[in-house]
SESEKOL-816264 format. One line per 5 residues: number of its first residue (from 1); for each residue x, y, z of C-alpha. Coordinates in steps of 0.5 Angstrom, whole numbers, padded with zeros to 4 digits, always signed. Each point is the difference from the previous one (the first is absolute). Last residue first. Layout:
BEGIN
NUM> X Y Z; ...
END
This chain:
BEGIN
144> +0129 +0508 -0256; +0000 -0008 +0001; -0005 -0005 -0002; -0001 -0008 +0002; -0005 -0003 -0005
139> -0007 -0003 +0002; -0004 -0006 -0003; -0006 -0001 +0004; -0001 -0007 +0004; +0001 +0003 +0007
134> +0007 +0003 -0003; +0002 -0004 -0006; +0006 +0002 -0003; +0003 +0004 -0006; +0007 +0001 -0001
129> +0003 +0005 +0004; +0003 +0007 +0000; -0005 +0004 -0004; +0001 +0007 -0001; -0004 +0006 +0003
124> +0001 +0007 -0003; -0007 +0003 +0001; -0003 -0003 -0007; +0004 -0007 +0002; -0005 +0000 +0006
119> -0007 +0000 -0005; +0004 -0004 -0005; +0000 -0006 +0005; -0007 +0000 +0002; -0001 -0007 -0003
114> +0005 -0003 +0004; -0003 +0002 +0006; +0006 +0004 +0003; +0004 -0001 +0006; +0003 +0006 +0002
109> +0007 +0003 +0002; +0002 +0008 +0001; +0007 +0002 -0001; +0003 +0007 +0003; -0005 +0000 +0005
104> +0000 +0006 +0005; -0005 -0004 +0005; -0006 +0005 +0001; +0002 +0005 -0006; +0003 -0005 -0005
99> -0005 -0006 +0001; -0006 +0006 +0000; +0002 +0002 -0007; +0000 -0007 -0003; -0007 -0001 +0003
94> -0002 +0007 -0003; +0002 -0002 -0007; -0003 -0007 +0001; -0007 +0003 +0002; +0001 +0004 -0007
89> +0002 -0006 -0004; -0006 -0004 +0003; -0005 +0006 -0001; +0002 +0001 -0007; -0007 -0003 -0002
84> +0002 -0007 -0003; -0004 -0003 +0006; -0005 +0004 +0005; +0001 -0003 +0007; +0008 +0001 -0001
79> +0004 -0005 +0005; +0007 -0001 +0002; +0000 -0004 +0006; +0008 +0001 +0001; +0006 +0005 +0000
74> +0007 -0002 +0002; +0006 +0004 +0004; +0005 -0005 -0002; +0003 -0006 +0004; -0007 -0003 -0001
69> -0007 -0001 +0003; +0001 +0003 +0007; +0008 +0001 +0000; +0000 +0007 -0004; -0006 +0004 +0001
64> -0007 -0001 -0002; -0005 +0004 -0005; -0007 -0002 -0001; -0004 +0001 -0006; -0007 +0003 -0002
59> -0005 +0002 -0005; -0007 +0003 -0001; -0002 -0001 +0008; -0007 +0003 +0001; -0002 +0006 +0004
54> -0002 +0004 -0006; +0007 -0001 -0003; +0006 -0003 +0004; +0007 -0001 -0003; +0004 -0004 +0004
49> +0007 -0001 +0004; +0001 -0004 +0006; +0007 +0000 +0003; +0002 -0007 +0003; +0002 -0003 +0007
44> -0007 -0001 +0003; -0002 -0003 -0007; +0005 -0005 +0000; -0003 -0005 +0004; -0003 -0004 -0005
39> -0007 +0001 -0001; -0001 -0002 -0007; +0001 -0007 +0002; -0002 -0004 -0006; -0006 -0003 -0004
34> +0001 +0002 -0007; -0007 +0001 -0004; +0003 +0006 -0004; -0006 +0004 +0002; -0001 -0003 +0007
29> +0007 +0000 +0003; +0004 +0006 -0004; -0005 +0004 -0002; -0006 +0000 +0005; +0005 -0002 +0006
24> +0005 +0007 -0002; -0007 +0004 +0000; -0002 -0002 +0006; +0006 +0001 +0004; +0001 +0007 -0003
19> -0007 +0002 +0002; +0001 -0003 +0007; +0006 +0003 +0001; -0003 +0007 -0002; -0006 -0001 +0004
14> +0004 -0002 +0006; +0004 +0006 -0001; +0007 +0000 -0002; +0006 +0004 +0003; +0003 -0007 +0004
9> +0001 -0003 -0007; +0003 +0005 -0003; -0003 +0005 -0004; -0001 +0003 -0008; -0006 +0002 -0003
4> -0001 +0003 -0007; -0007 +0003 -0001; -0003 -0002 -0007; -0003 +0005 -0004
END
């Protein structure tokens, strides 16, 4: 059973930070063949939420307060190692809880890769923009 972890940047151990960054780079930079600035100076201001099993991160996202990425509290860097397993929905639900607990969110913003739109719609997000390219990958803006 995966263990839920939720920490601010300063609460992360070096090993946890390394595992988070390694997973994000392996998915968003290497797997998606998308060179971009993964280290964007937002991590220090984020709450990091992940499920870990046997010492390995299975799903991850970060939550940011208003004014960092959007006028709303926002969720980003959503990853599920095992796709189509329900883990993405579970981590997203935990991210929504974290947004409300840490930042008293009434609205939550995210920029979703277009292919994953239904994952977010199932949690109540709605599309608020036309599709656009971000680092060469189709995205849409969504709001809960």
